N, C-alpha and C positions, 0 to 999 in steps of 0.2 A: 504494499499500499505505500502511495506517497500522499503525504499531506502536505498541502499547499494552503498559504495564509492569502487573502485577499483583502484589499484595503483601500482607501481612497478618500479624499475630502469630500462633503457634502455638495452634490452637483458637478461630481468629475466623471460621472458616468459608470461608476461601478458595477450596479446593478446591469449595465447592457453586457460588461464583460462577464459578468457571472452566468448571465442566461446564455451566452456564447458556448461557454466551458460546459454548461451542462447539455448543450444540444450536443456536442461531441462526446459526451458518455460520462462527463466528470459527477460524482456524487456531491451535491451541494447540501452546503448545512449553512442557513443563513441564519446569523447571530441575532439579527432584527426580530426574525420569525419567532425564534426561541424567546426571546425576551417578552414577546407577545401572548406567548403559550404559558409561561410562569404566571402571568397574572390574569388571566381570564376569571369570569366570575366563578365562585367556588372553590378556587385552590388557595391553599395554605398562604402564598405571596402576596395576594391581591389582600388578603384580610390583614396580613400584617402591614402594608401600607398603608390601610386606612386606620391601623391602629398608630401608626406613627405620625400621620399625614391627616388624618382627619376625614370626616365623610363626604366633605368638599370635593374630594378627589374620586368621586364616584358621579356618573351621569345618572339619568332618571331610570336607566333600565338596569342599573346596578354594576355597569360596566366600568373600567377604569378610564375616567376622563383626563386622558393624554396633556390636551393643553394646560389644564389646570393644574395637573402634576409637574411639566414642565415649567410653568412660571414660579411654582414655589421652590423648585430646586435651582433653577438657572441663576448664576451669580451666586450661591450659596452653598460654599463648599462643604459646610457640615452637614447640611441636608442632601447634598449629593452622594456624602460619604454614606449616610444612613439608607439612602436609594439601592446604593450599588452594594453594600451590606445585606440587602432584603433578595436582591435580583440576582446578584453574581454569581453565589454559589449554586443555586438552580439552574443558572444557565448552563454552568461549567458540568453540572450533573447530566443534563440533557445533551450536551456537546459532545460528552463521553459515549454515551450511550447511543446515539446515531454512529459517531466513529467506530464504535465495535461492530455495529451492523453491518458496516459497509463491507463489500467483498475484498478478499485477500487482494487482487488485482486493481483495486479500484483507485482512481485519482480524485480524493477527496479534498473538495475547495471550500475551504471555511472563509466565509463571507463575514467579517468583521469589520464594522467601522473604525472600534476603538485600540486595534491590534497595537499600534504603534505607542498610544497613552496607556496600555495596559502593559507594555513590555511582554507582549508574548510571542515576539517574531522568532526567538530561538526555538519555539516548539513546532517548527515546522521545517520541511525539506527546502522549500522555497518560497518566498514572499513577493507579491505581485502587488505593486503599486500603481493605482489608475490616479490621472493627475489630468488638469486643464489649468490654464489662466484663470486668478481670481475673477477678473473681469468676466470672463464666460461663463463661469459658475454662479455668478450672481444673476447674470442674465438668465440662465436657465432656471435658478429657483423663483425670481420673480415670475417667468412665466408659468411655473406650477402653483402660482397663487401666494406666495411668500411677499411681504413687504421686503423693499431693498434693505432697510436698516435692521431687520430680523435676520436676514441672509447674510450679510457682512457679520452682525454679531456670531452667528454660529459658524461661519467660516474661522473668526478671530477664536474661538473657544476651542475649536480642534488644533491636531498636531500642526506644525509648520512644516514648510516643504522639506527644510533643512532636516527635520527629524525624521520624515517619511522617507528621504534619500538615503538616510544612514541604513536603514532596515532592508530597503528595495534591492532585491537579487533582479527582479525584472521591473523597468519603469516604462508604463502605456502611457504615451501622449496622447490626450483625447481631444486635442486644440483643432484637430482637422474635421475631417469628414465621418460620418458613421461607417462608410464602406474601408476608410484607412484603418481604422479601428479593429473592425471585425478581420481584417486581412492579417493585423499584426497578431491577433488572439489565435488565428488559425496557423499561422507559423509557427507561434510558441507553442502551440498543443502537439503539433506534429514533431517539430524539429527538438523539442526539449522535454516536455512532460511526459509524453509518451516514452521514449528512451530511458528517461530518467526512472520512470516506475520500473520499467522491466529489468533497470540495472538493481535497482534497490530490491527488488523481489529475488532476483538471481544471486545476490551479493556480488555482483560484477562491478568493478572501477570501470569508469570512462576512461580508459589509460588513451592518451595520444601521444606517441612518439613523435620526435623529431620536430617539434613546435618551432616556427621560426623564432628570433630574436624580435621583440618590438619594442619602440620607445617606452620610456617611462610612463607608466599610468599614474596619473594622482590620485585614484580610485583604488590602488592596490592596498593600502592600507585599511581602507574602510570596508574595503569586500573582505579582509583578513579578519576584522572585528567581527564580521556577521559569522565567519566560519568558526570563530574562537568562541561564540557564544553558544552555537549549537554543539560544539565537540564539548564544553565546559558542561552542559546541561546533559548530555549523554552519558559523561563520564562520573558526574556525581563527584562524590566524597573520595572516588580515586583519583582524580586529577589534583596534583598539587599547584600547577599553573598550566595554561598556554599562552605560548608566545609567536609571533610573527616573525620567521627567519627566512633564510634564503635571497635572492637576489631580487624578487619583490619587496623585500623589506629595505632596502637600499633607496636613499635619493637620487633621484635624476639617473636613475641605472638602467639601461636598458636589458633585457629580459627575455627569456622564454615565459610567456604568460600562463606561470604555474604558482599558484601559493602555496609557499612551503609552511608548516607550521610543526612546532614541538612542544607534544604534549609530555609534561613532565609526571612520573608517577613515583611511587615509593620503591617499586620493585618489580621485576619482569615477572613476576607472578600476577601483581597487577594489571599490567599490561596486556597478558593474554586471558585474563577476565574481562577486559574493553572488547574483545574482538566482536561478541555479539552486541551490545550496547551500540557501537560504533556503527557498526553494518546497518544497522537498523535506523540510525540515524542520517544514513547516506555516505558512510565512510568506510567500505568493506575492506577486508585486509589482504593484503601480497603477501602469501605465505611465505613464498620462496625467499623473501628478503628478511635476513634475521640479524644483520649486523651493518655496521659503517665499517668503511677501510680504516684503517688503524691510521693516525697521524702523528707526526713529530717524532717517531721513534719509540712510541709506545705499543710494545709486542703483545700486552696483556689481552687476546681478545675477548675476554669477560667485559672488559672495560669499554669495548665498543659495541655490545649488544644493543638490539634495538627491535623494535618491530614497526613494519609499515601498513599504512593506511592510505587508500587514495580514493578521492570523491568519485560517487558514482553520476554525477551531473555533468552529461555532455557539455554545459554551457560555462561550466566554472571549474578547469583542471585545478587540483590541490592535493598536496601530500600532506598527511599527519605521521609524523618522524615521532614514536613513543621511544622515549628514553627515562633511563631509572637516575633520580637524583643523586648526584655526588659522583656517578661515574665520569670516564674520561670525555666519552662522545658527548653526555649533557652538557659538561662546562664548556667544551669546544663550541657547541652547537648556539650557545648562547655569547660566550665571547667573543669569537670571530664576528658576529656582526654588529655587535657592540662597537667594536673596535674599528670595523669599516665604516661604521657611520659617522665616527668620529675624526677618523684619518682620511683626509681627502686624497692623498698620494696614493695609500694603500688602496683604497678605492677605485683609483685608475688604474691600477695596475691590475686588480681582480678584473675590472672589465674587462682589460684587453686580454688577460689570459683565459678568461671563460669566452670570449668572442673567438680565440684561436684554436681552443679544444684543450687547453694545457692547464685547466682548472685545478686537477687532481694534484698534481706536482707542485703549483704553485702555492697550495693550500698546505701542503705537508711542510715545506720550506717557510711557510709565515705562521708557523705556531709558535716560535720563540719570540718572533717580533709583536705578536699578540700579547705572549705573556708579561713581556717587556712592558706593554702598554698597560697593561693590568697592573703590575708592580707600582709603576710610575704614577698611575692615578688612583690607585686604592681600589679598582674595580673589584665587587663581588658580584656573584650571579644572584 
């Protein structure tokens, strides 16, 4: 099963994207629909809301008067927190039930307006954000019957574009025509979501060898943060820390477009225990890789043992190097790239050597220099 989070600001066109994905065969879980279900007449949720906010939040038929409730909680953080405490646990329970009922090979799309605000992004294999310019969204909302001031207030109350971009694996720009948006969703379904789901189900990395070097992408660190959050959530207490390492962690460094991450664990037994959780999170293991190449004359092979996982997402190549704390390869994996980020000359050498295919030899010779820098600066992992 592939879990996809779908969100976007009010008036962005998120519902259009949700319907299109459902037409392709996705199992849609609509958070707004679940929010309505947990407060229908006769439910404990509605009774608790009435107890907290008074009978005035009911209409003449005994159903929830949503505009009245919205008026009472809008701009009142305490009231909104009380409402969320009543509804969110019930919505989460229904969401889990719907997820559990989905077929094993399903692509489950969770349409959730507050995905960003609630910090839910790490729960999904992929997050899709639908966006459009603010003025376009205001116009759409006014056409639906909202007052312009109300429309702008609702937009301001939601996550910012910067916050949404931070969690977006896929950014769908809905500033053009409907046909353009639907075509983008169709490509996403066929080129990424379908193969991603197959890979997750088969525990198969989406390995792509021989990727060309590309210019430095300023979004690489942000992409790494998203992957790190998923890995941390999947690993739970077995994760000591997760770090962005490798060429894409260096400023202004051209590289293969592969995000390298180091997952620190307390032992290799913990590393092996993570094989299944990481695979379920979209990072299946590569069993044949069990160690790094020793560097700097260190011949103790146990010090260079590791486990390697790789992303199942065909749209985002990534490697997860699992290393045990205090072993040589763990220390070197952190030291090397901290040093290169600080030493411009060494970074230029590294870029040149990696471009010429002489990276391994250069790295081995660079170990003493990195250690000298660590001593001089007082560096610690």
